[in-house]
PQR file of N, CA, C, O and H, with PARSE charges and radii, in Angstrom:
ATOM      1  N   MET A   1     153.651 115.262  95.396 -0.4000 1.5000
ATOM      2  CA  MET A   1     153.623 116.371  96.496 -0.0000 2.0000
ATOM      3  C   MET A   1     154.677 115.860  97.659  0.5500 1.7000
ATOM      4  O   MET A   1     154.688 114.697  98.063 -0.5500 1.4000
ATOM      5  N   LEU A   2     155.422 116.730  98.064 -0.4000 1.5000
ATOM      6  CA  LEU A   2     156.538 116.284  99.102 -0.0000 2.0000
ATOM      7  C   LEU A   2     155.705 116.713 100.357  0.5500 1.7000
ATOM      8  O   LEU A   2     155.119 117.782 100.524 -0.5500 1.4000
ATOM      9  H   LEU A   2     155.413 117.675  97.736  0.4000 1.0000
ATOM     10  N   ASP A   3     155.793 115.511 101.303 -0.4000 1.5000
ATOM     11  CA  ASP A   3     154.860 115.765 102.504 -0.0000 2.0000
ATOM     12  C   ASP A   3     155.912 116.244 103.708  0.5500 1.7000
ATOM     13  O   ASP A   3     155.558 117.136 104.479 -0.5500 1.4000
ATOM     14  H   ASP A   3     156.269 114.642 101.168  0.4000 1.0000
ATOM     15  N   PHE A   4     157.093 115.674 103.822 -0.4000 1.5000
ATOM     16  CA  PHE A   4     158.106 115.954 104.827 -0.0000 2.0000
ATOM     17  C   PHE A   4     159.394 116.159 104.349  0.5500 1.7000
ATOM     18  O   PHE A   4     159.705 115.687 103.256 -0.5500 1.4000
ATOM     19  H   PHE A   4     157.381 114.950 103.196  0.4000 1.0000
ATOM     20  N   VAL A   5     160.239 116.840 105.056 -0.4000 1.5000
ATOM     21  CA  VAL A   5     161.694 117.110 104.858 -0.0000 2.0000
ATOM     22  C   VAL A   5     162.129 116.678 106.178  0.5500 1.7000
ATOM     23  O   VAL A   5     161.703 117.157 107.229 -0.5500 1.4000
ATOM     24  H   VAL A   5     159.986 117.224 105.944  0.4000 1.0000
ATOM     25  N   LEU A   6     163.186 115.545 106.057 -0.4000 1.5000
ATOM     26  CA  LEU A   6     163.965 115.182 107.106 -0.0000 2.0000
ATOM     27  C   LEU A   6     165.424 115.790 107.150  0.5500 1.7000
ATOM     28  O   LEU A   6     166.180 115.617 106.194 -0.5500 1.4000
ATOM     29  H   LEU A   6     163.532 115.156 105.203  0.4000 1.0000
ATOM     30  N   LEU A   7     165.798 116.471 108.216 -0.4000 1.5000
ATOM     31  CA  LEU A   7     167.165 117.073 108.146 -0.0000 2.0000
ATOM     32  C   LEU A   7     167.937 116.211 108.931  0.5500 1.7000
ATOM     33  O   LEU A   7     167.556 115.869 110.051 -0.5500 1.4000
ATOM     34  H   LEU A   7     165.184 116.612 108.993  0.4000 1.0000
ATOM     35  N   THR A   8     169.201 115.754 108.341 -0.4000 1.5000
ATOM     36  CA  THR A   8     170.214 114.952 108.939 -0.0000 2.0000
ATOM     37  C   THR A   8     171.413 116.014 109.332  0.5500 1.7000
ATOM     38  O   THR A   8     171.812 116.915 108.593 -0.5500 1.4000
ATOM     39  H   THR A   8     169.510 116.031 107.432  0.4000 1.0000
ATOM     40  N   ASP A   9     171.849 115.748 110.514 -0.4000 1.5000
ATOM     41  CA  ASP A   9     173.286 116.356 110.749 -0.0000 2.0000
ATOM     42  C   ASP A   9     173.026 117.904 110.649  0.5500 1.7000
ATOM     43  O   ASP A   9     174.045 118.595 110.629 -0.5500 1.4000
ATOM     44  H   ASP A   9     171.525 115.017 111.115  0.4000 1.0000
ATOM     45  N   SER A  10     171.948 118.479 110.590 -0.4000 1.5000
ATOM     46  CA  SER A  10     171.803 119.927 110.512 -0.0000 2.0000
ATOM     47  C   SER A  10     172.205 120.759 111.839  0.5500 1.7000
ATOM     48  O   SER A  10     172.799 121.834 111.757 -0.5500 1.4000
ATOM     49  H   SER A  10     171.121 117.917 110.606  0.4000 1.0000
ATOM     50  N   GLY A  11     171.831 120.174 113.064 -0.4000 1.5000
ATOM     51  CA  GLY A  11     172.003 120.687 114.291 -0.0000 2.0000
ATOM     52  C   GLY A  11     171.374 122.129 114.386  0.5500 1.7000
ATOM     53  O   GLY A  11     171.783 122.841 115.302 -0.5500 1.4000
ATOM     54  H   GLY A  11     171.348 119.301 113.130  0.4000 1.0000
ATOM     55  N   SER A  12     170.490 122.590 113.592 -0.4000 1.5000
ATOM     56  CA  SER A  12     169.843 123.751 113.699 -0.0000 2.0000
ATOM     57  C   SER A  12     168.768 123.850 114.654  0.5500 1.7000
ATOM     58  O   SER A  12     168.554 124.905 115.251 -0.5500 1.4000
ATOM     59  H   SER A  12     170.158 122.011 112.847  0.4000 1.0000
ATOM     60  N   GLY A  13     167.976 122.652 114.858 -0.4000 1.5000
ATOM     61  CA  GLY A  13     167.143 122.606 115.854 -0.0000 2.0000
ATOM     62  C   GLY A  13     165.663 123.364 115.397  0.5500 1.7000
ATOM     63  O   GLY A  13     164.684 123.514 116.128 -0.5500 1.4000
ATOM     64  H   GLY A  13     168.150 121.795 114.372  0.4000 1.0000
ATOM     65  N   ILE A  14     165.799 123.768 114.049 -0.4000 1.5000
ATOM     66  CA  ILE A  14     164.568 124.428 113.524 -0.0000 2.0000
ATOM     67  C   ILE A  14     163.601 123.469 112.896  0.5500 1.7000
ATOM     68  O   ILE A  14     164.047 122.767 111.989 -0.5500 1.4000
ATOM     69  H   ILE A  14     166.595 123.647 113.455  0.4000 1.0000
ATOM     70  N   GLU A  15     162.344 123.334 113.241 -0.4000 1.5000
ATOM     71  CA  GLU A  15     161.497 122.381 112.692 -0.0000 2.0000
ATOM     72  C   GLU A  15     159.991 123.250 112.442  0.5500 1.7000
ATOM     73  O   GLU A  15     159.371 123.876 113.302 -0.5500 1.4000
ATOM     74  H   GLU A  15     161.981 123.905 113.978  0.4000 1.0000
ATOM     75  N   ASP A  16     159.680 123.098 111.193 -0.4000 1.5000
ATOM     76  CA  ASP A  16     158.492 124.050 110.957 -0.0000 2.0000
ATOM     77  C   ASP A  16     157.790 123.427 109.525  0.5500 1.7000
ATOM     78  O   ASP A  16     158.464 123.108 108.546 -0.5500 1.4000
ATOM     79  H   ASP A  16     160.184 122.590 110.494  0.4000 1.0000
ATOM     80  N   ASP A  17     156.477 123.331 109.592 -0.4000 1.5000
ATOM     81  CA  ASP A  17     155.828 123.001 108.379 -0.0000 2.0000
ATOM     82  C   ASP A  17     156.256 121.699 107.652  0.5500 1.7000
ATOM     83  O   ASP A  17     156.441 121.682 106.435 -0.5500 1.4000
ATOM     84  H   ASP A  17     155.929 123.590 110.388  0.4000 1.0000
ATOM     85  N   GLY A  18     156.389 120.738 108.353 -0.4000 1.5000
ATOM     86  CA  GLY A  18     156.785 119.467 107.764 -0.0000 2.0000
ATOM     87  C   GLY A  18     158.256 119.214 107.652  0.5500 1.7000
ATOM     88  O   GLY A  18     158.731 118.294 106.985 -0.5500 1.4000
ATOM     89  H   GLY A  18     156.238 120.752 109.341  0.4000 1.0000
ATOM     90  N   VAL A  19     159.027 120.177 108.418 -0.4000 1.5000
ATOM     91  CA  VAL A  19     160.614 119.875 108.266 -0.0000 2.0000
ATOM     92  C   VAL A  19     161.000 119.415 109.812  0.5500 1.7000
ATOM     93  O   VAL A  19     160.729 120.087 110.807 -0.5500 1.4000
ATOM     94  H   VAL A  19     158.641 120.924 108.959  0.4000 1.0000
ATOM     95  N   PHE A  20     161.544 118.402 109.816 -0.4000 1.5000
ATOM     96  CA  PHE A  20     161.773 117.700 111.110 -0.0000 2.0000
ATOM     97  C   PHE A  20     163.512 117.236 111.267  0.5500 1.7000
ATOM     98  O   PHE A  20     164.177 116.893 110.289 -0.5500 1.4000
ATOM     99  H   PHE A  20     161.764 117.856 109.008  0.4000 1.0000
ATOM    100  N   GLU A  21     163.880 117.283 112.206 -0.4000 1.5000
ATOM    101  CA  GLU A  21     165.265 117.017 112.766 -0.0000 2.0000
ATOM    102  C   GLU A  21     165.127 115.340 112.897  0.5500 1.7000
ATOM    103  O   GLU A  21     164.359 114.810 113.699 -0.5500 1.4000
ATOM    104  H   GLU A  21     163.340 117.562 113.000  0.4000 1.0000
ATOM    105  N   ILE A  22     165.881 114.701 112.099 -0.4000 1.5000
ATOM    106  CA  ILE A  22     165.403 113.013 111.972 -0.0000 2.0000
ATOM    107  C   ILE A  22     166.245 112.725 113.405  0.5500 1.7000
ATOM    108  O   ILE A  22     165.647 111.828 113.999 -0.5500 1.4000
ATOM    109  H   ILE A  22     166.504 115.132 111.447  0.4000 1.0000
ATOM    110  N   GLU A  23     167.203 113.087 114.024 -0.4000 1.5000
ATOM    111  CA  GLU A  23     167.749 112.706 115.376 -0.0000 2.0000
ATOM    112  C   GLU A  23     166.720 112.950 116.522  0.5500 1.7000
ATOM    113  O   GLU A  23     166.620 112.138 117.442 -0.5500 1.4000
ATOM    114  H   GLU A  23     167.689 113.816 113.542  0.4000 1.0000
ATOM    115  N   ARG A  24     166.028 113.971 116.463 -0.4000 1.5000
ATOM    116  CA  ARG A  24     164.901 113.946 117.555 -0.0000 2.0000
ATOM    117  C   ARG A  24     164.057 112.943 117.184  0.5500 1.7000
ATOM    118  O   ARG A  24     163.901 112.124 118.090 -0.5500 1.4000
ATOM    119  H   ARG A  24     166.109 114.631 115.716  0.4000 1.0000
ATOM    120  N   LEU A  25     163.419 112.693 116.123 -0.4000 1.5000
ATOM    121  CA  LEU A  25     162.351 111.747 115.903 -0.0000 2.0000
ATOM    122  C   LEU A  25     162.745 110.418 116.158  0.5500 1.7000
ATOM    123  O   LEU A  25     161.947 109.572 116.562 -0.5500 1.4000
ATOM    124  H   LEU A  25     163.545 113.359 115.388  0.4000 1.0000
ATOM    125  N   LEU A  26     164.052 110.170 115.922 -0.4000 1.5000
ATOM    126  CA  LEU A  26     164.533 108.708 116.179 -0.0000 2.0000
ATOM    127  C   LEU A  26     164.684 108.669 117.672  0.5500 1.7000
ATOM    128  O   LEU A  26     164.379 107.582 118.163 -0.5500 1.4000
ATOM    129  H   LEU A  26     164.701 110.858 115.594  0.4000 1.0000
ATOM    130  N   LYS A  27     165.064 109.553 118.472 -0.4000 1.5000
ATOM    131  CA  LYS A  27     165.098 109.546 120.000 -0.0000 2.0000
ATOM    132  C   LYS A  27     163.858 109.203 120.534  0.5500 1.7000
ATOM    133  O   LYS A  27     163.768 108.353 121.421 -0.5500 1.4000
ATOM    134  H   LYS A  27     165.312 110.436 118.074  0.4000 1.0000
ATOM    135  N   GLN A  28     162.639 109.943 119.952 -0.4000 1.5000
ATOM    136  CA  GLN A  28     161.405 109.596 120.223 -0.0000 2.0000
ATOM    137  C   GLN A  28     160.611 108.474 119.820  0.5500 1.7000
ATOM    138  O   GLN A  28     159.459 108.345 120.233 -0.5500 1.4000
ATOM    139  H   GLN A  28     162.712 110.633 119.232  0.4000 1.0000
ATOM    140  N   SER A  29     161.130 107.681 119.067 -0.4000 1.5000
ATOM    141  CA  SER A  29     160.515 106.469 118.442 -0.0000 2.0000
ATOM    142  C   SER A  29     160.265 105.320 119.306  0.5500 1.7000
ATOM    143  O   SER A  29     160.943 105.259 120.331 -0.5500 1.4000
ATOM    144  H   SER A  29     162.066 107.785 118.731  0.4000 1.0000
ATOM    145  N   ASP A  30     159.610 104.612 119.130 -0.4000 1.5000
ATOM    146  CA  ASP A  30     159.528 103.228 119.850 -0.0000 2.0000
ATOM    147  C   ASP A  30     160.721 102.214 119.499  0.5500 1.7000
ATOM    148  O   ASP A  30     160.904 101.817 118.348 -0.5500 1.4000
ATOM    149  H   ASP A  30     159.059 104.661 118.297  0.4000 1.0000
ATOM    150  N   PRO A  31     161.436 101.867 120.476 -0.5600 1.5000
ATOM    151  CA  PRO A  31     162.567 100.855 120.131  0.2800 2.0000
ATOM    152  C   PRO A  31     162.319  99.636 119.642  0.5500 1.7000
ATOM    153  O   PRO A  31     163.232  98.941 119.193 -0.5500 1.4000
ATOM    154  N   ASP A  32     160.846  99.171 119.677 -0.4000 1.5000
ATOM    155  CA  ASP A  32     160.551  97.927 119.320 -0.0000 2.0000
ATOM    156  C   ASP A  32     159.771  97.910 117.842  0.5500 1.7000
ATOM    157  O   ASP A  32     159.326  96.905 117.287 -0.5500 1.4000
ATOM    158  H   ASP A  32     160.105  99.735 120.042  0.4000 1.0000
ATOM    159  N   TYR A  33     159.722  99.242 117.365 -0.4000 1.5000
ATOM    160  CA  TYR A  33     159.106  99.340 115.963 -0.0000 2.0000
ATOM    161  C   TYR A  33     159.742  98.419 114.993  0.5500 1.7000
ATOM    162  O   TYR A  33     160.959  98.232 114.972 -0.5500 1.4000
ATOM    163  H   TYR A  33     160.083 100.058 117.816  0.4000 1.0000
ATOM    164  N   GLN A  34     158.873  97.827 114.165 -0.4000 1.5000
ATOM    165  CA  GLN A  34     159.287  97.047 113.153 -0.0000 2.0000
ATOM    166  C   GLN A  34     159.015  97.764 111.670  0.5500 1.7000
ATOM    167  O   GLN A  34     157.857  98.045 111.364 -0.5500 1.4000
ATOM    168  H   GLN A  34     157.885  97.978 114.182  0.4000 1.0000
ATOM    169  N   ILE A  35     160.002  98.019 110.857 -0.4000 1.5000
ATOM    170  CA  ILE A  35     159.731  98.731 109.624 -0.0000 2.0000
ATOM    171  C   ILE A  35     158.958  97.618 108.617  0.5500 1.7000
ATOM    172  O   ILE A  35     159.151  96.415 108.794 -0.5500 1.4000
ATOM    173  H   ILE A  35     160.943  97.791 111.106  0.4000 1.0000
ATOM    174  N   GLU A  36     158.188  98.043 107.690 -0.4000 1.5000
ATOM    175  CA  GLU A  36     157.635  97.179 106.721 -0.0000 2.0000
ATOM    176  C   GLU A  36     158.561  96.770 105.841  0.5500 1.7000
ATOM    177  O   GLU A  36     159.452  97.541 105.484 -0.5500 1.4000
ATOM    178  H   GLU A  36     158.032  99.020 107.547  0.4000 1.0000
ATOM    179  N   PRO A  37     158.460  95.318 105.307 -0.5600 1.5000
ATOM    180  CA  PRO A  37     159.246  94.794 104.553  0.2800 2.0000
ATOM    181  C   PRO A  37     159.180  95.728 103.063  0.5500 1.7000
ATOM    182  O   PRO A  37     158.227  96.412 102.690 -0.5500 1.4000
ATOM    183  N   SER A  38     160.396  95.542 102.409 -0.4000 1.5000
ATOM    184  CA  SER A  38     160.171  96.251 101.068 -0.0000 2.0000
ATOM    185  C   SER A  38     161.186  95.455 100.024  0.5500 1.7000
ATOM    186  O   SER A  38     162.160  94.786 100.366 -0.5500 1.4000
ATOM    187  H   SER A  38     161.171  94.987 102.712  0.4000 1.0000
ATOM    188  N   ASP A  39     160.789  95.654  98.859 -0.4000 1.5000
ATOM    189  CA  ASP A  39     161.378  94.992  97.678 -0.0000 2.0000
ATOM    190  C   ASP A  39     162.619  95.804  97.339  0.5500 1.7000
ATOM    191  O   ASP A  39     162.630  97.008  97.597 -0.5500 1.4000
ATOM    192  H   ASP A  39     159.997  96.198  98.581  0.4000 1.0000
ATOM    193  N   PRO A  40     163.599  95.245  96.809 -0.5600 1.5000
ATOM    194  CA  PRO A  40     164.838  96.038  96.358  0.2800 2.0000
ATOM    195  C   PRO A  40     164.571  96.894  95.186  0.5500 1.7000
ATOM    196  O   PRO A  40     165.332  97.820  94.906 -0.5500 1.4000
ATOM    197  N   ALA A  41     163.376  96.585  94.396 -0.4000 1.5000
ATOM    198  CA  ALA A  41     163.091  97.341  93.391 -0.0000 2.0000
ATOM    199  C   ALA A  41     161.981  98.671  93.819  0.5500 1.7000
ATOM    200  O   ALA A  41     161.658  99.487  92.956 -0.5500 1.4000
ATOM    201  H   ALA A  41     162.757  95.833  94.624  0.4000 1.0000
ATOM    202  N   ASP A  42     161.530  98.754  95.048 -0.4000 1.5000
ATOM    203  CA  ASP A  42     160.794  99.577  95.582 -0.0000 2.0000
ATOM    204  C   ASP A  42     161.448 101.025  95.680  0.5500 1.7000
ATOM    205  O   ASP A  42     162.607 101.131  96.079 -0.5500 1.4000
ATOM    206  H   ASP A  42     161.792  98.092  95.750  0.4000 1.0000
ATOM    207  N   PHE A  43     160.722 102.102  95.325 -0.4000 1.5000
ATOM    208  CA  PHE A  43     161.112 103.490  95.353 -0.0000 2.0000
ATOM    209  C   PHE A  43     161.812 103.747  96.807  0.5500 1.7000
ATOM    210  O   PHE A  43     161.347 103.224  97.819 -0.5500 1.4000
ATOM    211  H   PHE A  43     159.780 102.016  95.001  0.4000 1.0000
ATOM    212  N   ALA A  44     162.878 104.529  96.834 -0.4000 1.5000
ATOM    213  CA  ALA A  44     163.549 104.707  98.147 -0.0000 2.0000
ATOM    214  C   ALA A  44     163.811 106.239  98.282  0.5500 1.7000
ATOM    215  O   ALA A  44     163.484 106.812  99.322 -0.5500 1.4000
ATOM    216  H   ALA A  44     163.256 104.954  96.011  0.4000 1.0000
ATOM    217  N   LEU A  45     164.352 106.866  97.323 -0.4000 1.5000
ATOM    218  CA  LEU A  45     164.797 108.168  97.570 -0.0000 2.0000
ATOM    219  C   LEU A  45     164.799 109.033  96.271  0.5500 1.7000
ATOM    220  O   LEU A  45     164.568 108.532  95.170 -0.5500 1.4000
ATOM    221  H   LEU A  45     164.617 106.401  96.478  0.4000 1.0000
ATOM    222  N   LEU A  46     165.035 110.188  96.431 -0.4000 1.5000
ATOM    223  CA  LEU A  46     165.179 111.225  95.158 -0.0000 2.0000
ATOM    224  C   LEU A  46     166.472 111.986  95.148  0.5500 1.7000
ATOM    225  O   LEU A  46     166.972 112.397  96.196 -0.5500 1.4000
ATOM    226  H   LEU A  46     165.222 110.594  97.326  0.4000 1.0000
ATOM    227  N   HIS A  47     166.948 112.152  94.117 -0.4000 1.5000
ATOM    228  CA  HIS A  47     168.169 113.076  93.970 -0.0000 2.0000
ATOM    229  C   HIS A  47     167.897 114.235  93.031  0.5500 1.7000
ATOM    230  O   HIS A  47     167.494 114.058  91.882 -0.5500 1.4000
ATOM    231  H   HIS A  47     166.542 111.818  93.266  0.4000 1.0000
ATOM    232  N   PHE A  48     168.138 115.464  93.579 -0.4000 1.5000
ATOM    233  CA  PHE A  48     167.956 116.462  92.643 -0.0000 2.0000
ATOM    234  C   PHE A  48     169.049 117.199  92.410  0.5500 1.7000
ATOM    235  O   PHE A  48     169.909 117.394  93.269 -0.5500 1.4000
ATOM    236  H   PHE A  48     168.465 115.608  94.513  0.4000 1.0000
ATOM    237  N   THR A  49     169.108 117.785  90.912 -0.4000 1.5000
ATOM    238  CA  THR A  49     170.009 118.446  90.518 -0.0000 2.0000
ATOM    239  C   THR A  49     169.799 119.873  91.239  0.5500 1.7000
ATOM    240  O   THR A  49     168.782 120.093  91.897 -0.5500 1.4000
ATOM    241  H   THR A  49     168.410 117.627  90.214  0.4000 1.0000
ATOM    242  N   SER A  50     170.875 120.878  91.066 -0.4000 1.5000
ATOM    243  CA  SER A  50     170.872 121.949  91.976 -0.0000 2.0000
ATOM    244  C   SER A  50     169.999 123.000  91.112  0.5500 1.7000
ATOM    245  O   SER A  50     169.481 123.910  91.760 -0.5500 1.4000
ATOM    246  H   SER A  50     171.700 120.699  90.531  0.4000 1.0000
ATOM    247  N   GLY A  51     169.801 122.971  89.837 -0.4000 1.5000
ATOM    248  CA  GLY A  51     168.917 123.925  89.100 -0.0000 2.0000
ATOM    249  C   GLY A  51     169.661 125.185  88.599  0.5500 1.7000
ATOM    250  O   GLY A  51     169.107 126.103  87.993 -0.5500 1.4000
ATOM    251  H   GLY A  51     170.222 122.232  89.311  0.4000 1.0000
ATOM    252  N   THR A  52     171.008 125.132  88.922 -0.4000 1.5000
ATOM    253  CA  THR A  52     171.660 126.355  88.688 -0.0000 2.0000
ATOM    254  C   THR A  52     171.839 126.832  87.161  0.5500 1.7000
ATOM    255  O   THR A  52     172.135 127.982  86.835 -0.5500 1.4000
ATOM    256  H   THR A  52     171.458 124.387  89.414  0.4000 1.0000
ATOM    257  N   THR A  53     171.588 125.644  86.185 -0.4000 1.5000
ATOM    258  CA  THR A  53     171.516 126.007  84.726 -0.0000 2.0000
ATOM    259  C   THR A  53     170.172 125.949  84.210  0.5500 1.7000
ATOM    260  O   THR A  53     169.979 126.146  83.010 -0.5500 1.4000
ATOM    261  H   THR A  53     171.348 124.710  86.450  0.4000 1.0000
ATOM    262  N   GLY A  54     169.159 125.681  85.056 -0.4000 1.5000
ATOM    263  CA  GLY A  54     167.653 125.436  84.440 -0.0000 2.0000
ATOM    264  C   GLY A  54     166.949 124.942  85.551  0.5500 1.7000
ATOM    265  O   GLY A  54     167.456 125.010  86.672 -0.5500 1.4000
ATOM    266  H   GLY A  54     169.316 125.521  86.030  0.4000 1.0000
ATOM    267  N   THR A  55     165.771 124.423  85.355 -0.4000 1.5000
ATOM    268  CA  THR A  55     164.848 123.798  86.152 -0.0000 2.0000
ATOM    269  C   THR A  55     165.503 122.592  86.870  0.5500 1.7000
ATOM    270  O   THR A  55     165.955 121.649  86.221 -0.5500 1.4000
ATOM    271  H   THR A  55     165.360 124.367  84.445  0.4000 1.0000
ATOM    272  N   PRO A  56     165.541 122.635  88.099 -0.5600 1.5000
ATOM    273  CA  PRO A  56     166.071 121.258  88.805  0.2800 2.0000
ATOM    274  C   PRO A  56     165.302 120.001  88.339  0.5500 1.7000
ATOM    275  O   PRO A  56     164.123 119.960  87.988 -0.5500 1.4000
ATOM    276  N   LYS A  57     166.105 119.079  88.396 -0.4000 1.5000
ATOM    277  CA  LYS A  57     165.665 117.761  87.799 -0.0000 2.0000
ATOM    278  C   LYS A  57     165.780 116.653  88.876  0.5500 1.7000
ATOM    279  O   LYS A  57     166.770 116.559  89.602 -0.5500 1.4000
ATOM    280  H   LYS A  57     167.063 119.112  88.681  0.4000 1.0000
ATOM    281  N   CYS A  58     164.781 115.872  88.935 -0.4000 1.5000
ATOM    282  CA  CYS A  58     164.628 114.779  89.882 -0.0000 2.0000
ATOM    283  C   CYS A  58     165.137 113.353  89.328  0.5500 1.7000
ATOM    284  O   CYS A  58     164.830 113.058  88.173 -0.5500 1.4000
ATOM    285  H   CYS A  58     163.977 115.949  88.345  0.4000 1.0000
ATOM    286  N   VAL A  59     165.848 112.518  90.047 -0.4000 1.5000
ATOM    287  CA  VAL A  59     165.963 111.201  89.660 -0.0000 2.0000
ATOM    288  C   VAL A  59     165.471 110.314  90.809  0.5500 1.7000
ATOM    289  O   VAL A  59     165.965 110.474  91.925 -0.5500 1.4000
ATOM    290  H   VAL A  59     166.097 112.758  90.985  0.4000 1.0000
ATOM    291  N   MET A  60     164.436 109.302  90.581 -0.4000 1.5000
ATOM    292  CA  MET A  60     163.891 108.469  91.500 -0.0000 2.0000
ATOM    293  C   MET A  60     164.912 107.161  91.593  0.5500 1.7000
ATOM    294  O   MET A  60     165.284 106.559  90.586 -0.5500 1.4000
ATOM    295  H   MET A  60     164.035 109.172  89.674  0.4000 1.0000
ATOM    296  N   HIS A  61     165.306 106.810  92.926 -0.4000 1.5000
ATOM    297  CA  HIS A  61     166.141 105.541  93.027 -0.0000 2.0000
ATOM    298  C   HIS A  61     165.486 104.596  93.867  0.5500 1.7000
ATOM    299  O   HIS A  61     164.732 104.947  94.774 -0.5500 1.4000
ATOM    300  H   HIS A  61     165.003 107.299  93.744  0.4000 1.0000
ATOM    301  N   VAL A  62     165.777 103.271  93.564 -0.4000 1.5000
ATOM    302  CA  VAL A  62     165.211 102.275  94.337 -0.0000 2.0000
ATOM    303  C   VAL A  62     166.064 101.866  95.370  0.5500 1.7000
ATOM    304  O   VAL A  62     167.205 102.322  95.446 -0.5500 1.4000
ATOM    305  H   VAL A  62     166.389 102.986  92.826  0.4000 1.0000
ATOM    306  N   HIS A  63     165.536 100.886  96.336 -0.4000 1.5000
ATOM    307  CA  HIS A  63     166.448 100.394  97.485 -0.0000 2.0000
ATOM    308  C   HIS A  63     167.661  99.800  97.017  0.5500 1.7000
ATOM    309  O   HIS A  63     168.701  99.994  97.647 -0.5500 1.4000
ATOM    310  H   HIS A  63     164.609 100.516  96.275  0.4000 1.0000
ATOM    311  N   ALA A  64     167.649  99.105  95.992 -0.4000 1.5000
ATOM    312  CA  ALA A  64     168.841  98.279  95.422 -0.0000 2.0000
ATOM    313  C   ALA A  64     170.069  99.272  95.060  0.5500 1.7000
ATOM    314  O   ALA A  64     171.259  99.004  95.226 -0.5500 1.4000
ATOM    315  H   ALA A  64     166.805  98.947  95.480  0.4000 1.0000
ATOM    316  N   ALA A  65     169.599 100.338  94.592 -0.4000 1.5000
ATOM    317  CA  ALA A  65     170.602 101.451  94.074 -0.0000 2.0000
ATOM    318  C   ALA A  65     171.285 102.101  95.465  0.5500 1.7000
ATOM    319  O   ALA A  65     172.337 102.721  95.313 -0.5500 1.4000
ATOM    320  H   ALA A  65     168.632 100.556  94.457  0.4000 1.0000
ATOM    321  N   ILE A  66     170.793 101.994  96.644 -0.4000 1.5000
ATOM    322  CA  ILE A  66     171.402 102.669  97.632 -0.0000 2.0000
ATOM    323  C   ILE A  66     172.946 102.221  97.941  0.5500 1.7000
ATOM    324  O   ILE A  66     173.866 103.005  98.170 -0.5500 1.4000
ATOM    325  H   ILE A  66     169.938 101.490  96.768  0.4000 1.0000
ATOM    326  N   ALA A  67     173.028 100.903  97.903 -0.4000 1.5000
ATOM    327  CA  ALA A  67     174.307 100.330  98.103 -0.0000 2.0000
ATOM    328  C   ALA A  67     175.304 100.901  97.103  0.5500 1.7000
ATOM    329  O   ALA A  67     176.411 101.257  97.505 -0.5500 1.4000
ATOM    330  H   ALA A  67     172.280 100.265  97.717  0.4000 1.0000
ATOM    331  N   HIS A  68     174.981 101.001  95.884 -0.4000 1.5000
ATOM    332  CA  HIS A  68     175.940 101.769  94.971 -0.0000 2.0000
ATOM    333  C   HIS A  68     176.295 103.164  95.314  0.5500 1.7000
ATOM    334  O   HIS A  68     177.417 103.623  95.098 -0.5500 1.4000
ATOM    335  H   HIS A  68     174.081 100.712  95.557  0.4000 1.0000
ATOM    336  N   HIS A  69     175.225 103.902  95.906 -0.4000 1.5000
ATOM    337  CA  HIS A  69     175.483 105.240  96.149 -0.0000 2.0000
ATOM    338  C   HIS A  69     176.531 105.426  97.323  0.5500 1.7000
ATOM    339  O   HIS A  69     177.393 106.304  97.355 -0.5500 1.4000
ATOM    340  H   HIS A  69     174.314 103.529  96.081  0.4000 1.0000
ATOM    341  N   LEU A  70     176.310 104.443  98.287 -0.4000 1.5000
ATOM    342  CA  LEU A  70     177.232 104.466  99.303 -0.0000 2.0000
ATOM    343  C   LEU A  70     178.809 104.246  98.904  0.5500 1.7000
ATOM    344  O   LEU A  70     179.675 104.258  99.779 -0.5500 1.4000
ATOM    345  H   LEU A  70     175.610 103.730  98.261  0.4000 1.0000
TER
END
C-alpha cells in the first residue's frame, strides 16, 4: 500500500491525503537529522508504466540502480 506521495518541482502548493510538497518538508526538517544507513541492494524506488495499453506495471529498483538511472 502506498502511504505517501512526494511532489517534486510541482509548484502547485496542493497537499492533501498523504500528498506532500518535498520542498516544504525539507525546509521544515531538522538540519542535524541523520538518515539511516542502507545497503546498495535495499529497495529504493518504484517506476510505473503509464498503463495506456493495459494495466500499469511497476518495477522495483534498488539503491545501486539509481546511479544508472541518473
